[in-house]
C-alpha positions as CSV (number, residue, x, y, z in Angstrom):
1,M,-9.6,-24.1,33.0
2,G,-12.5,-26.5,33.6
3,G,-11.7,-30.2,33.5
4,G,-14.7,-32.0,32.1
5,H,-16.9,-29.1,31.5
6,S,-18.1,-28.0,28.1
7,M,-18.1,-24.4,26.8
8,H,-21.3,-22.4,27.3
9,D,-24.3,-23.8,25.4
10,H,-25.8,-20.9,23.6
11,G,-28.6,-22.7,21.8
12,T,-29.3,-20.1,19.1
13,A,-26.4,-17.9,20.2
14,G,-24.5,-19.1,17.1
15,G,-26.8,-16.8,15.2
16,G,-29.5,-18.9,13.7
17,L,-30.6,-18.7,10.0
18,P,-31.5,-14.9,10.0
19,A,-28.2,-13.9,11.5
20,Q,-26.3,-16.2,9.0
21,V,-28.2,-14.8,6.0
22,L,-27.6,-11.2,7.3
23,T,-23.9,-12.0,7.7
24,L,-23.7,-13.4,4.2
25,L,-25.6,-10.4,2.7
26,V,-23.3,-7.9,4.5
27,L,-20.2,-9.6,3.2
28,A,-21.5,-9.8,-0.3
29,A,-22.6,-6.1,-0.2
30,V,-19.1,-5.1,1.0
31,G,-17.5,-7.1,-1.8
32,V,-19.8,-5.6,-4.5
33,G,-19.2,-2.1,-3.0
34,Y,-15.4,-2.5,-3.3
35,L,-15.7,-3.7,-7.0
36,L,-17.9,-0.7,-7.8
37,L,-15.4,1.7,-6.3
38,V,-12.7,0.0,-8.4
39,R,-14.8,0.6,-11.5
40,R,-15.3,4.2,-10.5
41,A,-11.6,4.7,-9.9
42,L,-10.8,3.3,-13.4
43,R,-13.4,5.6,-15.0
44,R,-11.9,8.6,-13.3
45,N,-8.3,7.8,-14.2
46,A,-7.8,4.8,-16.3
47,A,-4.0,5.6,-16.7
48,L,-3.4,5.0,-13.0
49,G,-5.1,1.6,-13.3
50,W,-5.9,-0.7,-10.3
51,S,-4.1,-3.9,-9.4
52,R,-6.2,-7.0,-9.9
53,A,-4.1,-8.5,-7.0
54,R,-5.6,-5.9,-4.7
55,S,-9.1,-6.7,-5.7
56,A,-8.4,-10.4,-5.3
57,A,-6.9,-9.8,-1.9
58,F,-10.1,-8.0,-0.8
59,L,-12.3,-10.8,-2.0
60,A,-10.1,-13.3,-0.4
61,G,-10.3,-11.5,2.9
62,L,-14.1,-11.5,2.7
63,A,-14.1,-15.2,1.9
64,L,-12.0,-15.9,5.0
65,L,-14.5,-13.9,7.1
66,A,-17.3,-15.9,5.6
67,L,-15.5,-19.1,6.5
68,A,-15.2,-17.9,10.1
69,L,-18.6,-16.4,10.6
70,L,-20.8,-18.9,8.8
71,P,-21.6,-22.6,9.4
72,P,-20.1,-25.0,10.2
73,L,-17.4,-23.1,12.0
74,A,-19.4,-20.3,13.6
75,P,-22.0,-22.5,15.5
76,A,-19.2,-24.8,16.6
77,A,-17.2,-21.9,18.1
78,H,-19.8,-21.5,20.8
79,T,-19.4,-25.0,22.1
80,D,-15.9,-26.0,21.1
81,F,-12.8,-24.0,22.1
82,R,-10.8,-25.3,19.1
83,A,-13.4,-23.9,16.7
84,H,-13.3,-20.6,18.6
85,M,-9.5,-20.4,18.2
86,A,-9.7,-21.3,14.5
87,Q,-12.3,-18.5,14.2
88,H,-10.1,-16.1,16.0
89,M,-7.1,-16.9,13.7
90,L,-9.3,-16.2,10.6
91,V,-11.0,-13.1,11.9
92,G,-8.0,-11.6,13.7
93,M,-5.0,-12.5,11.6
94,H,-5.6,-14.0,8.2
95,A,-8.5,-12.0,6.9
96,P,-7.1,-8.6,8.1
97,L,-3.9,-9.1,6.2
98,A,-5.8,-9.8,3.0
99,L,-8.1,-6.9,3.5
100,V,-5.3,-4.5,4.3
101,L,-3.3,-5.5,1.1
102,S,-6.3,-4.4,-0.9
103,A,-5.5,-0.8,-0.1
104,P,-9.0,0.3,0.8
105,V,-8.0,3.8,1.9
106,T,-6.2,4.5,-1.4
107,L,-9.2,3.3,-3.3
108,L,-11.4,5.7,-1.3
109,L,-9.1,8.6,-1.9
110,R,-9.3,8.0,-5.6
111,T,-13.1,7.7,-5.7
112,L,-14.5,10.1,-3.0
113,P,-15.6,13.6,-4.0
114,A,-13.0,16.2,-3.3
115,Q,-14.5,17.3,0.0
116,G,-14.8,13.8,1.3
117,A,-11.3,13.0,0.2
118,R,-10.0,16.0,2.2
119,R,-11.9,14.8,5.3
120,L,-10.4,11.3,4.9
121,V,-6.9,12.9,4.6
122,A,-7.5,14.9,7.7
123,V,-8.4,11.7,9.6
124,V,-5.3,9.9,8.2
125,R,-3.1,12.8,9.3
126,G,-4.9,13.4,12.6
127,R,-3.4,13.0,16.0
128,C,-5.6,10.0,16.8
129,A,-4.5,8.1,13.7
130,R,-0.8,8.9,14.4
131,V,-1.2,7.4,17.9
132,L,-3.0,4.3,16.6
133,V,-0.5,3.6,13.8
134,H,2.4,3.5,16.2
135,P,3.6,-0.1,16.1
136,A,3.7,-0.4,19.9
137,V,0.0,0.7,20.2
138,A,-1.0,-1.6,17.3
139,L,0.9,-4.5,18.9
140,L,-0.8,-3.9,22.3
141,L,-4.3,-3.8,20.8
142,S,-3.9,-6.8,18.6
143,T,-1.7,-9.2,20.6
144,G,-1.5,-7.7,24.1
145,T,-5.3,-8.0,24.6
146,L,-5.1,-11.8,24.1
147,G,-3.6,-12.2,27.6
148,L,-6.4,-10.1,29.0
149,L,-9.0,-12.3,27.1
150,Y,-7.8,-15.8,28.0
151,F,-6.1,-15.2,31.4
152,T,-9.0,-13.4,33.0
153,P,-12.8,-14.1,33.3
154,L,-13.3,-11.9,30.3
155,Y,-13.5,-14.7,27.8
156,D,-16.1,-16.7,29.7
157,T,-18.1,-13.5,30.3
158,A,-18.2,-12.6,26.6
159,M,-19.1,-16.1,25.6
160,R,-22.3,-16.1,27.8
161,H,-23.7,-13.3,25.6
162,P,-24.1,-13.3,21.8
163,A,-23.4,-9.6,21.8
164,G,-20.1,-10.2,23.6
165,H,-19.0,-12.8,21.1
166,W,-19.7,-10.3,18.2
167,L,-17.8,-7.6,20.1
168,L,-14.8,-10.0,20.2
169,H,-15.1,-10.5,16.5
170,V,-15.1,-6.7,15.9
171,H,-12.1,-6.2,18.2
172,F,-10.2,-9.0,16.6
173,L,-10.9,-7.8,13.1
174,L,-10.2,-4.1,13.7
175,S,-7.1,-4.6,15.8
176,G,-5.8,-7.2,13.3
177,C,-6.4,-4.8,10.4
178,L,-4.6,-2.0,12.3
179,F,-1.5,-4.2,13.0
180,A,-1.4,-5.5,9.4
181,H,-1.7,-1.9,8.1
182,V,1.1,-0.6,10.4
183,M,3.4,-3.5,9.5
184,A,2.9,-3.8,5.7
185,G,-0.2,-1.9,4.5
186,P,0.1,-0.2,1.1
187,D,-2.2,2.7,2.2
188,P,-0.6,5.9,3.4
189,A,0.4,6.0,7.1
190,P,2.1,9.1,8.4
191,D,5.1,8.6,10.7
192,R,5.3,4.9,9.9
193,P,8.8,3.6,11.0
194,G,11.3,1.9,8.7
195,V,11.1,-1.7,7.7
196,R,13.8,-2.8,10.2
197,A,12.0,-1.2,13.1
198,R,8.7,-2.8,12.0
199,L,10.4,-6.2,11.8
200,V,11.4,-5.8,15.4
201,Y,7.8,-5.2,16.4
202,L,6.7,-8.2,14.3
203,G,9.2,-10.3,16.2
204,G,7.6,-9.1,19.4
205,A,4.2,-10.2,18.1
206,V,5.6,-13.7,17.2
207,A,7.2,-14.0,20.7
208,A,4.0,-12.9,22.5
209,H,1.8,-15.3,20.5
210,A,4.2,-18.1,21.3
211,L,4.3,-17.3,25.0
212,I,0.5,-17.1,25.3
213,A,-0.1,-20.3,23.3
214,Q,2.5,-22.2,25.5
215,A,1.0,-20.9,28.7
216,M,-2.4,-21.9,27.5
217,Y,-1.2,-25.4,26.5
218,G,0.5,-25.8,29.9
219,G,-2.6,-24.6,31.8
220,F,-0.8,-21.6,33.4
221,F,-3.0,-18.7,34.3
222,V,-5.6,-19.8,31.8
223,H,-9.2,-18.8,32.6
224,V,-11.2,-20.7,30.0
225,H,-14.2,-22.9,30.9
226,A,-13.6,-25.8,28.5
227,P,-12.2,-29.4,28.6
228,V,-8.4,-29.5,29.0
229,G,-7.9,-31.3,25.7
230,Q,-9.9,-28.6,23.8
231,V,-7.8,-25.9,25.4
232,Q,-4.5,-27.6,24.5
233,Q,-5.6,-28.2,20.9
234,G,-6.8,-24.6,20.8
235,A,-3.4,-23.5,22.0
236,E,-1.8,-25.5,19.2
237,I,-4.1,-23.8,16.6
238,M,-3.0,-20.4,18.0
239,Y,0.7,-21.4,17.9
240,Y,0.8,-22.7,14.4
241,G,-2.0,-20.6,12.9
242,G,-0.3,-17.5,14.3
243,D,3.0,-18.5,12.8
244,I,1.5,-18.9,9.3
245,A,-0.2,-15.5,9.5
246,E,3.0,-13.8,10.8
247,L,5.1,-15.4,8.1
248,L,2.7,-14.1,5.5
249,L,2.8,-10.6,7.2
250,A,6.6,-10.7,7.2
251,A,6.7,-11.5,3.5
252,A,4.4,-8.6,2.8
253,L,6.6,-6.4,5.0
254,V,9.8,-7.4,3.2
255,A,8.1,-6.6,-0.1
256,T,8.0,-2.9,1.1
257,W,11.8,-2.9,1.8
258,R,12.2,0.3,-0.2
259,P,10.7,2.7,2.4
260,E,11.6,5.9,0.5
261,R,9.6,4.8,-2.5
262,R,6.7,3.7,-0.3
263,T,6.8,7.0,1.5
264,R,6.8,9.0,-1.7
265,A,3.9,7.0,-3.0
266,G,1.9,7.7,0.2
267,R,2.7,11.4,-0.1
268,E,1.6,11.5,-3.7
269,A,-1.7,9.7,-2.9
270,L,-2.5,12.2,-0.1
271,R,-1.5,15.2,-2.4
272,A,-3.7,13.9,-5.2
273,A,-6.6,13.7,-2.9
274,V,-6.2,17.3,-1.9
């Protein structure tokens, strides 16, 4: 942890106007695409309907990503560790929960042609998916990698290259979506453990986040080239921002307390697709 040093100055590594416009266009296109799929699903089977809350969750997730990936936060994240940590909280924890609650896989199963739906079902039921949706694997990928990032030279190395920073975003987003899906996702997930077991893993995530944040605040093992004050405030953002996200995730998880009904709904969604 560097005393009076600043984080790496990227100049235009924050993206510049073309990258910002591209980011905004991609997020807008994804949002429009989701709403078009909802319209197609309602045309195919109006009786099944589609929850407006799911659509709102998806758009909220995209809005959180826009907040993280566009100015003023995105450029600041390259020179201020506090902004980086706020960005990480949004991309890796808050946006994924909203996106997962929008049930994108279920929406695809209802709108894809029969052959495409069968392929998607095969992926969901495949060996790779079964490994990834194990809570221990999801916990390791989403939370366990934080220690690797901040307690080794990996963070400073990634921050020296714009591509490295974007790879971090992709990892945070995908691993965050995976963990949220395993814990409380409405989409079908074969071999998902019961609610009580998932609460235990969620407790493990809470404890791991707290330990990493406290170690970072105390300067133990931290390998981040930034002023001490920034690192400590970044640790506080991780601590409290993570708590908020995990409380929201716990609330979503408790809402699925009837696992037999959730499992039956998942089986019916898979059967309908085939």
